[in-house]
Every structure is written in C-alpha cells, then in structure tokens.
GULUMDREN-523251 format. One line per 8 residues: number of its first residue (from 0); their letters; for each residue x, y, z of C-alpha. Coordinates in steps of 0.1 Angstrom, whole numbers, plus 5000, padded with zeros to 4 digits. Example, Ala and Ser with C-alpha at 12.3 -4.5 7.8 and 13.67 -1.06 7.14 Angstrom:
! GULUMDREN-523251
0> as> 5123:4955:5078  5137:4989:5071
//
This chain:
! GULUMDREN-523251
0> maltdlsl> 7079:0797:1882  7100:0827:1872  7121:0853:1890  7089:0873:1896  7075:0844:1916  7103:0844:1942  7098:0861:1975  7129:0882:1976
8> qrsyrsgr> 7140:0906:2002  7156:0940:1998  7188:0929:2016  7204:0897:2029  7227:0891:2059  7244:0861:2072  7229:0849:2105  7195:0864:2097
16> dtllddfy> 7193:0846:2063  7207:0815:2047  7223:0830:2017  7225:0800:1995  7190:0786:2004  7172:0819:2005  7187:0837:1975  7215:0822:1954
24> vpclqesv> 7199:0788:1945  7163:0800:1940  7175:0828:1916  7198:0805:1897  7171:0780:1892  7148:0806:1875  7175:0822:1853  7190:0816:1819
32> kydravgy> 7218:0841:1823  7241:0848:1852  7267:0876:1851  7292:0879:1880  7320:0904:1885  7338:0895:1917  7371:0898:1935  7376:0861:1942
40> fsstlyqv> 7362:0829:1928  7365:0793:1939  7353:0761:1922  7344:0747:1956  7311:0767:1952  7303:0742:1925  7296:0715:1950  7264:0735:1954
48> vglafsdf> 7262:0746:1918  7263:0710:1908  7229:0707:1924  7214:0741:1914  7234:0745:1882  7222:0714:1864  7187:0728:1856  7204:0761:1845
56> vrrgghmr> 7226:0742:1821  7198:0721:1807  7178:0752:1800  7207:0765:1779  7219:0788:1806  7250:0809:1801  7273:0825:1827  7299:0852:1823
64> licspals> 7324:0855:1851  7349:0883:1857  7372:0875:1885  7406:0884:1899  7435:0860:1905  7448:0859:1941  7480:0878:1935  7502:0882:1966
72> pedfaamk> 7520:0915:1975  7553:0898:1965  7538:0892:1930  7531:0928:1927  7564:0939:1940  7582:0919:1913  7561:0934:1885  7573:0965:1867
80> eadeagrr> 7547:0966:1840  7510:0958:1835  7518:0932:1809  7538:0913:1834  7509:0915:1858  7487:0899:1831  7511:0871:1826  7514:0864:1863
88> aqetvred> 7476:0865:1866  7473:0837:1840  7500:0817:1858  7481:0821:1890  7449:0807:1874  7468:0776:1862  7485:0772:1896  7451:0774:1914
96> lerllnhp> 7438:0747:1890  7467:0724:1898  7463:0730:1935  7426:0721:1934  7433:0689:1915  7457:0678:1942  7428:0677:1967  7406:0647:1960
104> eavpatkl> 7375:0663:1977  7378:0693:1952  7383:0673:1920  7346:0668:1911  7338:0705:1914  7370:0715:1896  7363:0691:1867  7327:0704:1864
112> latlivsd> 7340:0740:1863  7365:0730:1835  7338:0712:1816  7315:0742:1818  7342:0766:1805  7353:0743:1777  7317:0738:1767  7313:0777:1765
120> iievriaf> 7285:0776:1792  7308:0797:1814  7329:0824:1799  7357:0836:1821  7377:0868:1819  7405:0878:1843  7405:0913:1857  7433:0931:1874
128> adqpdglf> 7441:0967:1882  7465:0984:1858  7485:0996:1889  7507:0971:1907  7493:0981:1941  7456:0979:1931  7431:0951:1931  7399:0944:1911
136> hdklgife> 7374:0939:1939  7340:0944:1925  7310:0924:1939  7282:0925:1914  7258:0897:1903  7230:0897:1877  7204:0870:1873  7182:0872:1842
144> dpkgrrvt> 7152:0850:1833  7139:0840:1798  7117:0872:1797  7146:0895:1804  7136:0903:1840  7166:0908:1863  7176:0904:1899  7209:0921:1907
152> ftgsanet> 7229:0922:1939  7258:0941:1952  7276:0936:1985  7304:0919:2003  7301:0883:1990  7327:0867:1967  7319:0838:1945  7333:0812:1969
160> wrawgynh> 7318:0786:1991  7333:0803:2022  7316:0836:2013  7281:0820:2006  7283:0794:2034  7306:0805:2062  7316:0841:2063  7295:0869:2077
168> esfdafcs> 7284:0886:2045  7257:0911:2034  7243:0924:2001  7214:0944:1987  7191:0929:1960  7172:0948:1933  7143:0935:1911  7137:0951:1877
176> wknepdll> 7099:0946:1879  7092:0960:1913  7095:0998:1908  7112:1024:1887  7142:1029:1910  7149:0992:1910  7145:0990:1872  7170:1018:1868
184> rtrdhads> 7194:1003:1893  7193:0969:1876  7199:0986:1842  7228:1005:1856  7243:0972:1870  7239:0956:1836  7257:0985:1819  7285:0984:1845
192> freiwrgh> 7291:0947:1839  7291:0952:1802  7317:0980:1804  7340:0958:1826  7335:0928:1803  7345:0948:1772  7375:0962:1790  7362:0998:1789
200> epgirvah> 7363:1004:1827  7390:1029:1836  7418:1015:1857  7409:0979:1851  7425:0955:1826  7405:0925:1814  7421:0895:1797  7407:0863:1780
208> leevtlaq> 7421:0830:1792  7453:0822:1774  7455:0792:1751  7478:0774:1775  7452:0778:1803  7424:0767:1780  7445:0736:1770  7449:0728:1806
216> lvtvaded> 7412:0730:1812  7406:0707:1782  7427:0680:1798  7408:0684:1831  7373:0686:1816  7349:0656:1813  7339:0647:1778  7303:0642:1790
224> lehaieav> 7287:0673:1807  7260:0652:1823  7286:0629:1838  7305:0659:1853  7273:0672:1868  7264:0638:1883  7299:0634:1897  7293:0666:1918
232> rsyqgtrl> 7258:0656:1927  7269:0623:1941  7300:0638:1958  7305:0620:1991  7321:0640:2020  7355:0624:2027  7354:0636:2063  7326:0613:2073
240> rqgqqral> 7339:0577:2076  7329:0549:2098  7351:0545:2128  7365:0581:2127  7362:0600:2159  7336:0627:2159  7359:0657:2159  7342:0691:2153
248> mehqqlvl> 7340:0702:2117  7349:0737:2107  7314:0751:2107  7308:0737:2143  7341:0753:2155  7331:0786:2139  7296:0787:2154  7310:0780:2189
256> ddweghnh> 7336:0807:2185  7307:0831:2176  7288:0818:2206  7317:0827:2229  7320:0860:2212  7284:0868:2221  7290:0861:2258  7278:0825:2255
264> rgvvnfat> 7244:0834:2241  7229:0825:2207  7211:0801:2184  7227:0774:2163  7207:0773:2131  7219:0741:2113  7200:0719:2089  7191:0684:2100
272> gagktlta> 7223:0663:2100  7247:0692:2102  7257:0684:2138  7237:0706:2162  7238:0681:2190  7276:0675:2189  7281:0713:2187  7259:0718:2218
280> iegvkrwt> 7277:0690:2237  7310:0707:2231  7295:0740:2243  7283:0722:2275  7318:0707:2279  7334:0741:2277  7309:0757:2301  7311:0729:2327
288> daggaavv> 7349:0728:2324  7349:0763:2338  7327:0753:2367  7293:0761:2354  7261:0739:2355  7241:0729:2324  7204:0720:2319  7194:0706:2285
296> lvpgrdlh> 7157:0709:2274  7141:0686:2248  7105:0683:2236  7098:0647:2242  7107:0612:2253  7126:0599:2223  7148:0629:2220  7154:0627:2258
304> tqwireve> 7167:0592:2254  7188:0601:2224  7204:0630:2242  7214:0608:2272  7230:0584:2248  7249:0611:2229  7262:0628:2260  7274:0595:2275
312> nelngvqi> 7292:0587:2242  7310:0621:2240  7318:0630:2276  7337:0604:2296  7327:0599:2332  7297:0623:2330  7269:0621:2355  7235:0627:2340
320> lpagagap> 7203:0635:2359  7173:0626:2337  7141:0646:2346  7108:0638:2330  7102:0613:2302  7094:0586:2328  7125:0592:2350  7116:0586:2387
328> ksdwvqll> 7105:0620:2401  7118:0612:2436  7153:0610:2422  7155:0642:2403  7136:0662:2429  7162:0652:2455  7193:0657:2432  7183:0687:2411
336> plftapgn> 7197:0713:2435  7231:0695:2436  7233:0690:2398  7225:0726:2390  7248:0742:2416  7282:0755:2404  7313:0734:2409  7317:0712:2378
344> sphsrriv> 7351:0703:2365  7365:0682:2337  7369:0653:2361  7335:0656:2379  7308:0667:2355  7271:0668:2361  7244:0676:2335  7206:0677:2337
352> ittnhtfa> 7186:0665:2307  7149:0673:2310  7117:0676:2289  7102:0710:2283  7071:0699:2303  7091:0690:2334  7113:0721:2332  7082:0743:2333
360> sddfqrrl> 7067:0724:2363  7066:0741:2397  7086:0712:2413  7115:0717:2389  7115:0755:2391  7115:0755:2429  7146:0732:2431  7166:0746:2402
368> kagdhlli> 7197:0765:2413  7195:0795:2389  7222:0821:2385  7251:0833:2364  7267:0799:2366  7238:0782:2347  7237:0773:2310  7203:0766:2294
376> vademhra> 7204:0745:2262  7171:0740:2243  7170:0714:2215  7143:0721:2189  7140:0755:2206  7109:0765:2188  7090:0740:2210  7102:0759:2240
384> gskkvlpa> 7082:0789:2228  7049:0774:2240  7026:0792:2265  7037:0768:2293  7074:0767:2287  7084:0802:2275  7074:0820:2308  7094:0795:2328
392> leqtrcga> 7124:0802:2306  7120:0839:2309  7120:0839:2347  7151:0816:2349  7182:0836:2357  7212:0821:2338  7246:0831:2325  7246:0813:2292
400> tlglsatf> 7220:0801:2266  7222:0779:2235  7192:0773:2213  7193:0746:2186  7170:0743:2156  7169:0738:2119  7137:0758:2119  7138:0781:2149
408> rrqfdeeg> 7109:0804:2138  7075:0796:2153  7052:0796:2123  7023:0820:2127  7037:0831:2161  7060:0861:2155  7057:0872:2191  7068:0838:2204
416> tnrlleff> 7097:0838:2180  7109:0872:2191  7106:0863:2228  7127:0832:2222  7154:0852:2204  7153:0877:2232  7160:0850:2257  7185:0828:2238
424> gpvlspvi> 7203:0856:2218  7211:0862:2182  7213:0836:2154  7250:0826:2153  7272:0823:2122  7275:0803:2101  7240:0793:2093  7240:0759:2076
432> glaealml> 7209:0753:2054  7201:0723:2033  7222:0734:2003  7253:0739:2026  7247:0705:2043  7245:0687:2010  7276:0704:1998  7295:0695:2029
440> gllvpydy> 7286:0659:2024  7266:0659:2057  7235:0647:2039  7230:0624:2009  7216:0637:1976  7180:0628:1969  7154:0624:1942  7119:0638:1946
448> rlhevtld> 7090:0617:1934  7056:0635:1931  7024:0614:1931  6991:0632:1923  6960:0622:1942  6924:0635:1938  6895:0637:1962  6864:0616:1957
456> ddemkeye> 6834:0636:1945  6818:0638:1980  6851:0648:1996  6856:0675:1970  6821:0688:1976  6827:0689:2014  6861:0706:2009  6846:0733:1987
464> qltkrigq> 6817:0740:2011  6842:0742:2040  6865:0766:2021  6835:0788:2013  6824:0790:2049  6860:0796:2060  6863:0825:2036  6830:0840:2049
472> lasrgqsv> 6842:0839:2085  6876:0852:2077  6861:0882:2058  6842:0890:2090  6874:0893:2109  6873:0861:2130  6907:0852:2144  6924:0820:2136
480> ndvdsplq> 6942:0822:2170  6911:0815:2190  6912:0777:2195  6875:0775:2203  6863:0797:2175  6840:0784:2147  6867:0794:2122  6892:0771:2139
488> mllirrar> 6867:0743:2140  6861:0746:2102  6899:0747:2095  6904:0715:2115  6875:0698:2096  6889:0709:2063  6924:0697:2071  6910:0664:2081
496> vlkqarrk> 6893:0660:2047  6927:0666:2030  6947:0644:2053  6922:0615:2053  6915:0615:2015  6903:0580:2008  6925:0575:1977  6957:0581:1996
504> ipvaaeil> 6959:0546:2010  6955:0527:1977  6980:0550:1960  7005:0546:1989  7001:0508:1989  7007:0507:1951  7038:0528:1954  7052:0504:1981
512> rneyrlgd> 7043:0473:1961  7060:0487:1930  7090:0504:1945  7100:0484:1976  7130:0462:1971  7145:0437:1996  7169:0456:2019  7152:0490:2014
520> rwlvycdd> 7145:0510:2045  7113:0530:2041  7097:0555:2065  7060:0563:2058  7043:0592:2075  7006:0589:2082  6981:0613:2097  6966:0592:2125
528> lpqlktlt> 6963:0557:2139  6934:0545:2118  6952:0555:2086  6984:0538:2099  6965:0506:2107  6948:0505:2073  6980:0510:2054  6998:0484:2076
536> qeclaadl> 6972:0458:2067  6975:0466:2030  7013:0461:2032  7011:0428:2051  6985:0415:2027  7010:0422:1999  7038:0404:2018  7056:0436:2025
544> palefyad> 7076:0438:2058  7056:0466:2075  7063:0477:2111  7043:0502:2131  7057:0531:2151  7036:0554:2172  7033:0568:2207  7020:0544:2234
552> mpsnrdav> 7024:0514:2210  7024:0481:2229  7056:0468:2214  7091:0482:2219  7097:0512:2197  7135:0509:2199  7132:0473:2187  7114:0486:2156
560> irslaeyg> 7142:0510:2147  7168:0482:2154  7150:0458:2131  7148:0484:2104  7185:0490:2106  7195:0454:2106  7170:0438:2082  7153:0467:2063
568> giviairc> 7116:0470:2058  7088:0496:2060  7082:0516:2091  7047:0532:2091  7047:0561:2116  7028:0591:2128  7042:0623:2142  7064:0610:2169
576> ldegidip> 7094:0606:2145  7093:0642:2133  7118:0661:2155  7154:0654:2161  7152:0616:2162  7182:0599:2145  7171:0572:2121  7198:0576:2095
584> vtdhalil> 7194:0542:2080  7162:0551:2062  7167:0556:2024  7131:0562:2013  7104:0584:2027  7067:0584:2017  7045:0613:2029  7008:0606:2030
592> asstvere> 6999:0636:2052  7015:0667:2065  7003:0699:2082  7010:0734:2069  7037:0739:2095  7069:0743:2075  7093:0729:2100  7073:0696:2101
600> yiqrrgrv> 7078:0688:2064  7114:0700:2064  7122:0677:2093  7105:0648:2077  7126:0652:2046  7157:0656:2068  7150:0622:2085  7158:0604:2053
608> lrrahttg> 7188:0624:2041  7211:0617:2070  7241:0596:2063  7243:0560:2075  7278:0545:2077  7264:0511:2087  7244:0507:2055  7266:0526:2031
616> kvsaevhd> 7237:0548:2020  7247:0571:1991  7214:0587:1981  7177:0588:1991  7142:0591:1976  7113:0612:1989  7078:0602:1977  7052:0628:1982
624> lmlvdplg> 7014:0625:1978  7000:0658:1966  6963:0665:1962  6953:0681:1929  6919:0695:1918  6899:0682:1888  6918:0706:1865  6952:0692:1876
632> galtksea> 6962:0722:1897  6974:0720:1933  6944:0718:1956  6960:0739:1983  6988:0765:1984  7004:0748:2014  7010:0715:1996  7023:0734:1966
640> lralefvr> 7048:0752:1988  7059:0720:2004  7065:0704:1970  7084:0734:1958  7106:0733:1988  7113:0695:1983  7120:0697:1946  7143:0728:1949
648> larnpaar> 7175:0708:1956  7165:0674:1944  7186:0657:1917  7158:0650:1892  7148:0680:1871  7118:0663:1856  7099:0665:1889  7105:0702:1890
656> erlkaivs> 7091:0707:1855  7060:0687:1864  7055:0707:1895  7057:0740:1876  7028:0728:1854  7007:0718:1884  7013:0752:1901  7004:0770:1869
664> lskdpiel> 6970:0754:1870  6963:0761:1906  6934:0782:1918  6952:0792:1950  6922:0788:1974  6920:0805:2008  6946:0788:2030  6948:0796:2067
672> pdliedde> 6973:0781:2092  6968:0751:2113  6973:0755:2151  7009:0752:2163  7011:0719:2180  7013:0716:2218  7043:0702:2236  7044:0665:2244
680> sd> 7036:0657:2279  7056:0633:2301
//
C-alpha cells in the first residue's frame, strides 16, 4: 500500500464523511512525513494517534507541527511588545501541559506527545502574529510517503480531537500524482509550510520551544517510546464503569441537538458500541414527552427482544406493544390504533416495537395512526430499504424520523440508499466511526490475526472456470441485479466454492485447539448449517466447549448467550448474530466465511469489540481466514478489502506488513457483488 492506493475524495465534510476513518488515519498510515500548520492543537487527538501513529513511528516517520497557543484577549491587552507575546506563548504551552496532566484520562496521550517531542519524532514550533490583536490561524496539512508523493489538505479543521471527531468541519484534499493542477497545488502548499517553518512568512513570528518547556516535557516523557504508545493503545475510558447510570455522553447529546435542529429528522451514524440505541431511546422520550407517538422498526427477532429490554430498562413505567417476532397478532391488531394515537406524556408513555416485515404488512398499515404526531425510528436502517419495507415507509405520514446504523449505505443499491435518506433526513453530526469509538473508550483495542488458506486443486479449477464464465457474461452486458439471470447463478456458485473451501474447517479447528484458553469467550462465524455442525463436532472431539447458535435451533438461544457469559466457551454461529445483537462478553472472533457486503464484516468485528463490565475485558482478538492463490496473493479483491479494513486500526503492525505482501501478489480477479440479503421474516 502507498498514498496512491488510497481512494481519496476531492473534499471531505463532517456528516457526509467520517474524517478520521476516511482520511486522517489512512493517510497517516501510508506516510513517513507529516507537516501540519494549524491554529490550535490538542494532545487528546493522540488517543487516536496512539493507534494510527505507532506504524508511522516504527517506519521512522517524522512530524513537524506549527501551532498557536490559546492566548486570551486579556493576554494580548497586557502585551506591549511582540517579545512579551512570545514569552506569554511559551508560558501558555507550559500551563496547557500542566492542565492536561491534572486530568487522568488525558495523561497517556499527553505523555505520548511529550515522548515523541523529546525523541525528535515531532518537532514543534510556536507561531503567533506580530500584532497583539492578530492570530495565527492557518489550517494546512501535508502527508508524504517514502517516494515523495504528497496528499495535502486545507480547510477548517484544527489538530484537535474535537475538530476531527465532533465539530462540523470541511476541507479540500489534493494528490500530487493525480494531475498537473494538483501537483502544483501540493508543491505550493509545501513551499508555504517551509516559509512559515523558517519564520519567513510576513506578519507571523515563529519560535522554538524554550529550554524550560523542553525540560518540562522531559520530566513528563516516558523513557520507553513503545511503552508510551502501548499506554495510549490500552487506554480505558474512565466514563464507562459498572454500576454507573447510563447518562448520555457528549457525542450522544450533540447528535440529538442536531436532530432537533433538523426538525426531528436525520440519521445517527455511530459505530457499533457507540450508543445508537440509548441515543434513540432518549429521542423517543423527548418526542413522547411532548405528546407524540413512536414506532420502532427492527430487522428481526433477536433485535426485537433486545429493544424491548433496553426500553424497559431506560423508561420507567413505559407500556410497550410488541408487533411481529412471534407476538400475538390479535393483541397488536387491536391495540395498535391506541398506541399510535397522540396523547403520550411522561407519566403515561406507549411505544410500539415492530419488525420491518410486520410494519410493511397490510394489517399493520391499515391500523397505524399516521400523522405529524408520529415518530418513526428504524434500527439498522439499511434493512428498511428493501423492496417490501421502503414503499411502506414512504407512504407513511409522520412528523419525525430517526434512522440508526453504523453502515447506513446499502451496498450496490445507490437508489435505495438515496430514498432512505430522503425519508429519514440528513446524516447527523457528529459521526462516530471506529477510530472515534476506540478513542472514546467505547470499544476495546484489538489484535488482528490473519490465517492464510488455499483451495484444493479441484476447488481451484472450479473457481477459475466459474470466474472465466462470469467474465464472459459480464462483458456481454448481463446485469448482476437480475436474481434469476445466469450471471447471478454463477456468482452464487462461485461464492459457495469460496465459503465452503474444505481446508477451512481443519484450519479453524487447529486455531481453536491452539488458542482457546479456559474462560475465553469465542464467537465463530460459519457460512451454513453443515459447516457449523462439522466444526462443532471437531471442537467437541478435541474437548473444546462448543455451543451452537442459529435460527430455528431446538435449544434456547438465550441460554447459549447466558452460558457463554457465565462460563466462557466457543459459540459457533451463522448470520443471525450479525446485526445489532449485544454479546459484549466475547473477546475472540473467528471468521470462516463472510460475504462481500461491507456492513456484514464490519458488524462482525464490532460484536467482539464491545466493552463488558461483567468480565473486565480490556482487549480482543479477531482471527480471519483468508483465501490465497498458489502464488500467495489474495484470491479475491473482496477478501483483501475486508482484511485491509480489519488491520487498519489493529494494535499489531506485523499483520499489516504481512497483508501488504499478500496484496502485492494478488491478481485482482473479476469480483462482482453478492445480492443484498432479504429481510428476516417473522
């Protein structure tokens, strides 16, 4: 990988993009130089940089930072000369350092910053205007890779956590290799930074850190750089403690404020574990407090049960009408008009929780009391974009909407995504991606373990034959969207060859035999029931505590999850654990099979990264089986993309280097999308 391999946009904007996940972290991970001239800087950003910066440091990366101290108007009023402004600027830097060290949650990041400066990995210079009423407020960044290619950006974002994670920011990006105007622009940016760095920019004074400031940094710095990095990587969010009431965190408050500012319409785009459900329940509370009615849509049975439990825990005295997911139809048919009529209050609150399938039914639609008083909440909102559910939503008159999803875009269905956004409203700010969730301590840090698997000779022959026929049909213009087309049938057959590769079971069994320890809690994802049954038998034969989890299983699925939480073990599952289900006790994931749908593998990783106060989990491991060709390259582009996404924010850099080698050997065969899965029925 290099900067040229990144899929970078011309511009980035909060709400539309996740600034850290989509731009900052990928660029930093491919760079050896990073120059930044910025109005404000905060070491709290290094809660993220501790994850992304470690590879940068190990590659010999170097950063030059020009920033401005936060001088108050009173400071300027007291200054008669520029020299005094310079002295006050140095004092402000030292005061900021002391202030950060007085906040325990900021100490790991502050110590890392001090260590990087003392180690000459980061050079810092302080800039301030030579007029007392002026400010240095540039916003320029330059990433550079080992071959001298640059990505530069200019815009509103400061080098602070709030700017990259919370605020509404925008900036333009330029790539030196794309075209002549971009090349000239990146060179101009580099020249501008150099002039400021050398103190040649008119109207701006630039100073080195004084010896007293450097001495203070030395006392703060860690003697071992690796230890300082690991301290940030293993940072545990102090706000999440067992027994503490679930008050809204700042990002949840902010997104609800934005929702209200958009006339109670919008999409909450939070990573798994960042609190979408609690945010939505608070939104429901506010809406029903004012007399409105609320209907919550979920994709399937397990999430239906979970929502009922969460609402009962958070809203005292609430009356819930379950519809679908096995709830007696005679009950909800009779009570739905009453529950969806206006007239709620804090003391008498009624909420409907239904599945997508039931919501779209004629019986539900006929009895629903639609109108401006109605709030529609859709969890995993991309699933509400199916051909059955979306038309029912679009014909429902309501006064408020709230969509929830970590991955709201419907892959390979741009029209469906756009119609969903038209109904639910804009993506609300802030957007919380995986990097932000890790930094906030909402998720635990993780290691990524890549296991290479090859097809047998006959499987490889069949795969190549199918790929050739797929290419022929695709070149003739056959559409992948026709579910009954020969092309779609071939795609399904080829996907089955990959997911059912015979060597996956022995490799998975060996991983579990070697890695499982008493008290571990593993979640293993299989493709189908035969694969699940075979692996279960392999585990039981090796005296490993294996439990099965799948739809329509004869035993109690809740009992399986309770057993895993209390005793540990290995849960071997198929797709029913993918979306939204809380199983935070798991600390290991093993992926045998996954489709090309991005949200599926992102959600599977998210299942194992959630915090679990009952077990004291502090980290997690994700084991991934990846098919490679006879030359050692990735067999499919989709698996390579999944692995690259998983390794991007993992703690262990060795996996990233190995993956780069695999990708460099890949042939990149034709890869067309799987079908978007249908909704679960009741």
